[in-house]
A tleap script that builds the chain and sets N, CA, C and O, in Angstrom:
source leaprc.protein.ff14SB
mol = sequence {
  NMET ALA THR PHE SER GLU ASN ASP LEU ARG
  TYR SER TYR ARG TRP ASN PRO GLU THR ALA
  GLU ASN LEU PRO LYS LYS ILE ARG PHE LYS
  ASP THR ILE GLU LEU ASN LEU LYS GLU GLY
  TYR GLU VAL LEU LEU PHE ILE ASN SER TYR
  MET GLN LEU ARG ASN LEU GLY MET LYS CYS
  THR PHE GLU LYS ILE GLU TYR ILE LEU ASN
  GLU GLU LEU PRO GLU THR THR ARG SER PHE
  ASN LYS ILE LYS ARG PHE LEU THR ASP ASN
  TYR PHE CPHE
}
set mol.1.N position { -7.917 12.259 8.875 }
set mol.1.CA position { -7.477 10.923 8.503 }
set mol.1.C position { -6.081 10.841 8.922 }
set mol.1.O position { -5.338 11.813 8.784 }
set mol.2.N position { -5.632 9.609 9.485 }
set mol.2.CA position { -4.419 9.425 9.953 }
set mol.2.C position { -3.470 8.870 8.680 }
set mol.2.O position { -3.871 8.118 7.792 }
set mol.3.N position { -2.122 9.420 8.806 }
set mol.3.CA position { -1.280 9.018 7.698 }
set mol.3.C position { -0.043 8.459 8.512 }
set mol.3.O position { 0.603 9.056 9.374 }
set mol.4.N position { 0.135 7.167 8.034 }
set mol.4.CA position { 1.121 6.254 8.946 }
set mol.4.C position { 2.401 6.470 8.235 }
set mol.4.O position { 2.520 6.858 7.073 }
set mol.5.N position { 3.524 6.116 9.229 }
set mol.5.CA position { 5.049 6.464 8.636 }
set mol.5.C position { 5.536 5.068 8.601 }
set mol.5.O position { 4.900 4.056 8.895 }
set mol.6.N position { 6.927 5.180 8.144 }
set mol.6.CA position { 7.492 3.811 8.152 }
set mol.6.C position { 7.885 3.049 9.426 }
set mol.6.O position { 8.351 1.910 9.427 }
set mol.7.N position { 7.623 3.880 10.621 }
set mol.7.CA position { 7.766 3.160 11.848 }
set mol.7.C position { 6.553 2.192 12.142 }
set mol.7.O position { 6.623 1.287 12.973 }
set mol.8.N position { 5.540 2.441 11.456 }
set mol.8.CA position { 4.275 1.854 11.733 }
set mol.8.C position { 4.417 0.448 10.829 }
set mol.8.O position { 3.524 -0.357 11.092 }
set mol.9.N position { 5.239 0.069 9.957 }
set mol.9.CA position { 5.345 -0.883 9.186 }
set mol.9.C position { 5.838 -2.057 9.987 }
set mol.9.O position { 6.702 -1.831 10.835 }
set mol.10.N position { 5.406 -3.250 9.826 }
set mol.10.CA position { 5.968 -4.429 10.457 }
set mol.10.C position { 6.885 -5.288 9.746 }
set mol.10.O position { 7.555 -6.096 10.388 }
set mol.11.N position { 7.012 -5.186 8.227 }
set mol.11.CA position { 7.811 -5.941 7.456 }
set mol.11.C position { 9.089 -5.044 7.198 }
set mol.11.O position { 9.178 -3.831 7.382 }
set mol.12.N position { 10.011 -5.870 6.754 }
set mol.12.CA position { 11.234 -5.216 6.332 }
set mol.12.C position { 11.271 -4.715 4.907 }
set mol.12.O position { 10.868 -5.522 4.070 }
set mol.13.N position { 11.658 -3.595 4.495 }
set mol.13.CA position { 11.532 -3.176 3.139 }
set mol.13.C position { 12.900 -2.473 2.893 }
set mol.13.O position { 13.553 -2.045 3.845 }
set mol.14.N position { 13.308 -2.363 1.653 }
set mol.14.CA position { 14.250 -1.296 1.197 }
set mol.14.C position { 13.997 0.026 1.295 }
set mol.14.O position { 12.836 0.321 1.012 }
set mol.15.N position { 14.748 0.973 1.623 }
set mol.15.CA position { 14.400 2.546 1.615 }
set mol.15.C position { 15.281 3.122 0.717 }
set mol.15.O position { 16.342 3.559 1.163 }
set mol.16.N position { 15.047 3.203 -0.431 }
set mol.16.CA position { 15.847 3.988 -1.682 }
set mol.16.C position { 15.356 5.563 -1.540 }
set mol.16.O position { 14.217 5.812 -1.934 }
set mol.17.N position { 16.010 6.440 -1.095 }
set mol.17.CA position { 15.910 7.908 -1.088 }
set mol.17.C position { 15.270 8.369 -2.436 }
set mol.17.O position { 14.308 9.131 -2.527 }
set mol.18.N position { 16.031 7.721 -3.590 }
set mol.18.CA position { 15.471 8.291 -5.030 }
set mol.18.C position { 14.025 7.910 -5.090 }
set mol.18.O position { 13.209 8.672 -5.608 }
set mol.19.N position { 13.715 6.870 -4.627 }
set mol.19.CA position { 12.261 6.336 -4.891 }
set mol.19.C position { 11.243 7.459 -4.095 }
set mol.19.O position { 10.184 7.916 -4.527 }
set mol.20.N position { 11.814 7.709 -2.983 }
set mol.20.CA position { 10.729 8.805 -2.091 }
set mol.20.C position { 10.769 10.064 -2.840 }
set mol.20.O position { 9.780 10.797 -2.803 }
set mol.21.N position { 11.826 10.401 -3.528 }
set mol.21.CA position { 11.943 11.784 -4.109 }
set mol.21.C position { 11.067 11.875 -5.468 }
set mol.21.O position { 10.600 12.923 -5.915 }
set mol.22.N position { 10.927 10.575 -6.050 }
set mol.22.CA position { 10.147 10.559 -7.319 }
set mol.22.C position { 8.660 10.083 -6.998 }
set mol.22.O position { 7.885 9.835 -7.922 }
set mol.23.N position { 8.291 9.964 -5.679 }
set mol.23.CA position { 6.855 9.468 -5.668 }
set mol.23.C position { 5.898 10.533 -5.534 }
set mol.23.O position { 6.230 11.526 -4.886 }
set mol.24.N position { 4.746 10.465 -6.061 }
set mol.24.CA position { 3.924 11.600 -5.755 }
set mol.24.C position { 3.208 11.662 -4.347 }
set mol.24.O position { 3.420 10.699 -3.610 }
set mol.25.N position { 2.455 12.589 -3.917 }
set mol.25.CA position { 1.838 12.664 -2.535 }
set mol.25.C position { 0.696 11.578 -2.429 }
set mol.25.O position { 0.526 10.873 -1.434 }
set mol.26.N position { 0.027 11.536 -3.438 }
set mol.26.CA position { -1.203 10.623 -3.694 }
set mol.26.C position { -0.855 9.842 -5.038 }
set mol.26.O position { -0.367 10.337 -6.054 }
set mol.27.N position { -1.179 8.633 -4.841 }
set mol.27.CA position { -1.330 7.810 -6.026 }
set mol.27.C position { -2.730 7.719 -6.574 }
set mol.27.O position { -3.766 7.876 -5.929 }
set mol.28.N position { -2.609 7.432 -7.904 }
set mol.28.CA position { -3.890 6.991 -8.940 }
set mol.28.C position { -3.744 5.625 -8.936 }
set mol.28.O position { -2.646 5.073 -9.000 }
set mol.29.N position { -4.741 5.084 -8.868 }
set mol.29.CA position { -4.952 3.594 -9.099 }
set mol.29.C position { -5.044 3.191 -10.612 }
set mol.29.O position { -6.122 3.251 -11.201 }
set mol.30.N position { -3.986 2.813 -11.177 }
set mol.30.CA position { -3.942 2.572 -12.528 }
set mol.30.C position { -3.457 1.200 -12.791 }
set mol.30.O position { -2.569 0.705 -12.097 }
set mol.31.N position { -4.003 0.583 -13.755 }
set mol.31.CA position { -3.544 -0.730 -14.020 }
set mol.31.C position { -2.045 -0.666 -14.597 }
set mol.31.O position { -1.302 -1.640 -14.466 }
set mol.32.N position { -1.628 0.495 -15.231 }
set mol.32.CA position { -0.400 0.474 -15.807 }
set mol.32.C position { 0.991 0.690 -14.797 }
set mol.32.O position { 2.160 0.624 -15.176 }
set mol.33.N position { 0.595 0.915 -13.664 }
set mol.33.CA position { 1.622 1.296 -12.579 }
set mol.33.C position { 1.670 -0.173 -11.567 }
set mol.33.O position { 0.611 -0.663 -11.175 }
set mol.34.N position { 2.722 -0.658 -11.286 }
set mol.34.CA position { 3.023 -1.865 -10.676 }
set mol.34.C position { 3.502 -1.405 -9.372 }
set mol.34.O position { 4.286 -0.456 -9.355 }
set mol.35.N position { 3.082 -2.029 -8.127 }
set mol.35.CA position { 3.593 -1.825 -6.844 }
set mol.35.C position { 4.774 -2.686 -6.674 }
set mol.35.O position { 4.728 -3.887 -6.944 }
set mol.36.N position { 5.982 -2.015 -6.167 }
set mol.36.CA position { 7.029 -2.813 -5.938 }
set mol.36.C position { 7.170 -3.014 -4.236 }
set mol.36.O position { 7.599 -2.210 -3.409 }
set mol.37.N position { 6.660 -4.351 -4.049 }
set mol.37.CA position { 6.370 -4.952 -2.519 }
set mol.37.C position { 7.660 -4.826 -1.646 }
set mol.37.O position { 7.651 -4.907 -0.418 }
set mol.38.N position { 8.704 -4.632 -2.369 }
set mol.38.CA position { 9.951 -4.667 -1.619 }
set mol.38.C position { 10.265 -3.479 -1.327 }
set mol.38.O position { 10.998 -3.458 -0.338 }
set mol.39.N position { 9.998 -2.292 -1.822 }
set mol.39.CA position { 10.122 -0.803 -1.517 }
set mol.39.C position { 9.535 -0.350 -0.702 }
set mol.39.O position { 8.334 -0.269 -0.959 }
set mol.40.N position { 9.926 0.125 0.522 }
set mol.40.CA position { 9.031 0.789 1.725 }
set mol.40.C position { 8.216 1.930 1.413 }
set mol.40.O position { 7.081 2.062 1.870 }
set mol.41.N position { 8.847 2.882 0.532 }
set mol.41.CA position { 8.114 4.041 0.343 }
set mol.41.C position { 7.054 3.765 -0.739 }
set mol.41.O position { 6.002 4.403 -0.753 }
set mol.42.N position { 7.290 2.970 -1.493 }
set mol.42.CA position { 5.922 2.417 -2.516 }
set mol.42.C position { 4.838 1.904 -1.663 }
set mol.42.O position { 3.683 2.327 -1.714 }
set mol.43.N position { 5.303 0.867 -0.784 }
set mol.43.CA position { 4.291 0.280 0.138 }
set mol.43.C position { 3.416 1.310 0.836 }
set mol.43.O position { 2.200 1.443 0.701 }
set mol.44.N position { 4.314 2.080 1.675 }
set mol.44.CA position { 3.757 2.921 2.592 }
set mol.44.C position { 2.800 3.932 1.897 }
set mol.44.O position { 1.707 4.198 2.397 }
set mol.45.N position { 3.234 4.494 0.731 }
set mol.45.CA position { 2.240 5.369 -0.252 }
set mol.45.C position { 0.948 4.550 -0.365 }
set mol.45.O position { -0.134 4.921 0.091 }
set mol.46.N position { 1.176 3.364 -1.038 }
set mol.46.CA position { 0.151 2.565 -1.422 }
set mol.46.C position { -1.049 2.366 -0.342 }
set mol.46.O position { -2.228 2.572 -0.631 }
set mol.47.N position { -0.614 1.952 0.897 }
set mol.47.CA position { -1.420 1.647 1.982 }
set mol.47.C position { -2.074 3.035 2.316 }
set mol.47.O position { -3.302 3.058 2.238 }
set mol.48.N position { -1.461 4.147 2.662 }
set mol.48.CA position { -1.969 5.418 3.025 }
set mol.48.C position { -2.951 6.064 2.015 }
set mol.48.O position { -3.892 6.751 2.410 }
set mol.49.N position { -2.713 5.830 0.713 }
set mol.49.CA position { -3.580 6.168 -0.215 }
set mol.49.C position { -5.030 5.467 -0.229 }
set mol.49.O position { -6.120 6.033 -0.314 }
set mol.50.N position { -4.778 4.176 -0.131 }
set mol.50.CA position { -5.830 3.249 -0.188 }
set mol.50.C position { -6.988 3.532 0.855 }
set mol.50.O position { -8.200 3.548 0.641 }
set mol.51.N position { -6.153 3.802 2.302 }
set mol.51.CA position { -6.698 3.980 3.414 }
set mol.51.C position { -7.602 5.367 3.263 }
set mol.51.O position { -8.805 5.492 3.496 }
set mol.52.N position { -6.824 6.194 2.882 }
set mol.52.CA position { -7.549 7.560 2.479 }
set mol.52.C position { -8.662 7.358 1.704 }
set mol.52.O position { -9.760 7.706 2.139 }
set mol.53.N position { -8.526 6.736 0.377 }
set mol.53.CA position { -9.726 6.594 -0.362 }
set mol.53.C position { -10.845 5.884 -0.050 }
set mol.53.O position { -11.956 6.032 -0.560 }
set mol.54.N position { -10.499 5.032 0.883 }
set mol.54.CA position { -11.722 4.357 1.604 }
set mol.54.C position { -12.100 4.928 2.974 }
set mol.54.O position { -13.027 4.444 3.623 }
set mol.55.N position { -11.458 5.841 3.353 }
set mol.55.CA position { -11.812 6.584 4.572 }
set mol.55.C position { -11.755 5.718 5.930 }
set mol.55.O position { -12.698 5.457 6.678 }
set mol.56.N position { -10.401 5.338 6.053 }
set mol.56.CA position { -9.954 4.170 7.086 }
set mol.56.C position { -9.036 5.111 7.956 }
set mol.56.O position { -8.708 6.236 7.579 }
set mol.57.N position { -8.737 4.677 8.882 }
set mol.57.CA position { -7.623 5.360 9.743 }
set mol.57.C position { -7.388 4.704 10.973 }
set mol.57.O position { -6.779 5.360 11.818 }
set mol.58.N position { -7.761 3.475 11.278 }
set mol.58.CA position { -7.115 2.733 12.329 }
set mol.58.C position { -5.808 2.030 11.961 }
set mol.58.O position { -5.566 1.511 10.871 }
set mol.59.N position { -4.913 2.092 13.137 }
set mol.59.CA position { -3.600 1.481 12.794 }
set mol.59.C position { -3.735 -0.056 12.649 }
set mol.59.O position { -2.815 -0.662 12.100 }
set mol.60.N position { -4.761 -0.692 13.080 }
set mol.60.CA position { -4.786 -2.159 13.049 }
set mol.60.C position { -5.533 -2.639 11.572 }
set mol.60.O position { -5.476 -3.795 11.152 }
set mol.61.N position { -6.201 -1.582 10.915 }
set mol.61.CA position { -6.380 -1.757 9.496 }
set mol.61.C position { -5.045 -1.415 8.574 }
set mol.61.O position { -4.886 -1.864 7.439 }
set mol.62.N position { -4.315 -0.732 9.109 }
set mol.62.CA position { -3.149 -0.338 8.258 }
set mol.62.C position { -2.174 -1.678 8.295 }
set mol.62.O position { -1.611 -2.134 7.300 }
set mol.63.N position { -2.090 -2.184 9.542 }
set mol.63.CA position { -1.303 -3.440 9.652 }
set mol.63.C position { -1.746 -4.677 8.970 }
set mol.63.O position { -1.016 -5.522 8.453 }
set mol.64.N position { -3.218 -4.673 9.045 }
set mol.64.CA position { -3.757 -5.657 8.112 }
set mol.64.C position { -3.643 -5.947 6.797 }
set mol.64.O position { -3.453 -7.063 6.314 }
set mol.65.N position { -3.794 -4.653 6.083 }
set mol.65.CA position { -3.409 -4.417 4.721 }
set mol.65.C position { -1.967 -4.548 4.415 }
set mol.65.O position { -1.682 -4.869 3.261 }
set mol.66.N position { -1.014 -4.351 5.265 }
set mol.66.CA position { 0.317 -4.667 5.103 }
set mol.66.C position { 0.434 -6.106 5.060 }
set mol.66.O position { 0.949 -6.567 4.042 }
set mol.67.N position { 0.089 -6.848 5.891 }
set mol.67.CA position { 0.055 -8.321 5.986 }
set mol.67.C position { -0.640 -9.031 4.767 }
set mol.67.O position { -0.128 -10.062 4.330 }
set mol.68.N position { -1.738 -8.546 4.222 }
set mol.68.CA position { -2.405 -8.936 3.020 }
set mol.68.C position { -1.341 -8.836 2.082 }
set mol.68.O position { -0.830 -9.848 1.602 }
set mol.69.N position { -0.946 -7.604 1.768 }
set mol.69.CA position { 0.221 -7.303 0.598 }
set mol.69.C position { 1.351 -8.177 0.649 }
set mol.69.O position { 1.926 -8.528 -0.382 }
set mol.70.N position { 1.700 -8.546 1.776 }
set mol.70.CA position { 2.899 -9.568 2.060 }
set mol.70.C position { 2.567 -10.989 2.028 }
set mol.70.O position { 3.400 -11.774 1.574 }
set mol.71.N position { 1.433 -11.409 2.463 }
set mol.71.CA position { 1.239 -12.728 2.554 }
set mol.71.C position { 0.021 -13.390 1.915 }
set mol.71.O position { -0.104 -14.614 1.918 }
set mol.72.N position { -0.823 -12.615 1.399 }
set mol.72.CA position { -2.078 -12.885 1.107 }
set mol.72.C position { -2.473 -12.652 -0.668 }
set mol.72.O position { -3.328 -13.283 -1.290 }
set mol.73.N position { -1.716 -11.739 -1.120 }
set mol.73.CA position { -1.928 -11.060 -2.414 }
set mol.73.C position { -1.382 -11.918 -3.411 }
set mol.73.O position { -0.214 -12.302 -3.352 }
set mol.74.N position { -2.281 -12.286 -4.459 }
set mol.74.CA position { -1.702 -13.394 -5.477 }
set mol.74.C position { -0.608 -12.408 -6.319 }
set mol.74.O position { -0.672 -11.188 -6.466 }
set mol.75.N position { 0.358 -13.296 -6.791 }
set mol.75.CA position { 1.487 -12.940 -7.419 }
set mol.75.C position { 1.309 -12.235 -8.663 }
set mol.75.O position { 2.156 -11.458 -9.105 }
set mol.76.N position { 0.018 -12.545 -9.336 }
set mol.76.CA position { -0.388 -12.136 -10.533 }
set mol.76.C position { -0.833 -10.547 -10.349 }
set mol.76.O position { -0.803 -9.768 -11.301 }
set mol.77.N position { -1.191 -10.212 -9.198 }
set mol.77.CA position { -1.911 -8.857 -8.843 }
set mol.77.C position { -0.848 -7.950 -8.150 }
set mol.77.O position { -0.507 -7.967 -6.968 }
set mol.78.N position { -0.385 -7.119 -9.209 }
set mol.78.CA position { 0.462 -6.175 -8.740 }
set mol.78.C position { 0.291 -4.638 -9.274 }
set mol.78.O position { 1.001 -3.702 -8.904 }
set mol.79.N position { -0.694 -4.559 -10.134 }
set mol.79.CA position { -0.855 -3.125 -10.499 }
set mol.79.C position { -1.755 -2.496 -9.342 }
set mol.79.O position { -2.584 -3.137 -8.696 }
set mol.80.N position { -1.473 -1.173 -9.184 }
set mol.80.CA position { -2.131 -0.285 -8.108 }
set mol.80.C position { -3.817 -0.497 -8.243 }
set mol.80.O position { -4.502 -0.422 -7.223 }
set mol.81.N position { -4.339 -0.722 -9.351 }
set mol.81.CA position { -5.891 -0.995 -9.479 }
set mol.81.C position { -6.193 -2.037 -9.088 }
set mol.81.O position { -7.156 -2.133 -8.328 }
set mol.82.N position { -5.406 -3.244 -9.514 }
set mol.82.CA position { -5.701 -4.661 -9.314 }
set mol.82.C position { -5.632 -5.005 -7.996 }
set mol.82.O position { -6.326 -5.928 -7.571 }
set mol.83.N position { -4.613 -4.161 -7.021 }
set mol.83.CA position { -4.481 -4.589 -5.752 }
set mol.83.C position { -5.672 -4.000 -5.039 }
set mol.83.O position { -6.223 -4.612 -4.124 }
set mol.84.N position { -6.113 -2.691 -5.498 }
set mol.84.CA position { -7.033 -1.948 -4.742 }
set mol.84.C position { -8.205 -2.997 -5.064 }
set mol.84.O position { -8.611 -3.501 -4.017 }
set mol.85.N position { -8.825 -3.443 -6.133 }
set mol.85.CA position { -9.853 -4.202 -6.469 }
set mol.85.C position { -9.847 -5.571 -5.635 }
set mol.85.O position { -10.862 -6.058 -5.137 }
set mol.86.N position { -8.454 -6.168 -5.545 }
set mol.86.CA position { -8.541 -7.231 -4.726 }
set mol.86.C position { -8.776 -7.228 -3.175 }
set mol.86.O position { -9.195 -8.235 -2.604 }
set mol.87.N position { -8.493 -6.068 -2.517 }
set mol.87.CA position { -8.651 -5.487 -1.382 }
set mol.87.C position { -10.046 -5.396 -1.065 }
set mol.87.O position { -10.569 -5.910 -0.076 }
set mol.88.N position { -10.725 -4.601 -2.097 }
set mol.88.CA position { -11.992 -4.115 -1.849 }
set mol.88.C position { -13.018 -5.409 -2.004 }
set mol.88.O position { -14.008 -5.519 -1.280 }
set mol.89.N position { -12.712 -6.273 -2.917 }
set mol.89.CA position { -13.555 -7.241 -3.311 }
set mol.89.C position { -13.544 -8.544 -2.063 }
set mol.89.O position { -14.534 -9.250 -1.873 }
set mol.90.N position { -12.357 -8.682 -1.349 }
set mol.90.CA position { -11.991 -9.760 -0.722 }
set mol.90.C position { -11.976 -9.408 0.856 }
set mol.90.O position { -11.895 -10.351 1.643 }
set mol.91.N position { -12.045 -8.226 1.294 }
set mol.91.CA position { -11.817 -7.933 2.792 }
set mol.91.C position { -12.806 -6.735 3.046 }
set mol.91.O position { -12.984 -5.759 2.318 }
set mol.92.N position { -13.419 -7.039 4.272 }
set mol.92.CA position { -14.058 -5.861 4.817 }
set mol.92.C position { -13.372 -5.118 5.985 }
set mol.92.O position { -13.240 -5.656 7.085 }
set mol.93.N position { -12.935 -3.854 5.715 }
set mol.93.CA position { -12.279 -3.139 6.711 }
set mol.93.C position { -13.220 -2.073 7.462 }
set mol.93.O position { -12.762 -1.374 8.365 }
savepdb mol mol.pdb
quit
């Protein structure tokens, strides 16, 4: 399974080193944890974890998910689990 890096992201993000140090290697998709769409490390971890969960590996899929998170995700959908459900329910990868 491919793991993508910050060089693969197309949008601009903040890259706070403290955030990177505190993130787990893999996320759990819980409703209590919200994704900060401005923080690059969080977005990267979310996309990689979602793609691993769904057994996805193509770069074009990575780019599509990043686009959806930045352009099409409803403002009320911010928890990891709600975003996962939104992607799974509304898109076929």
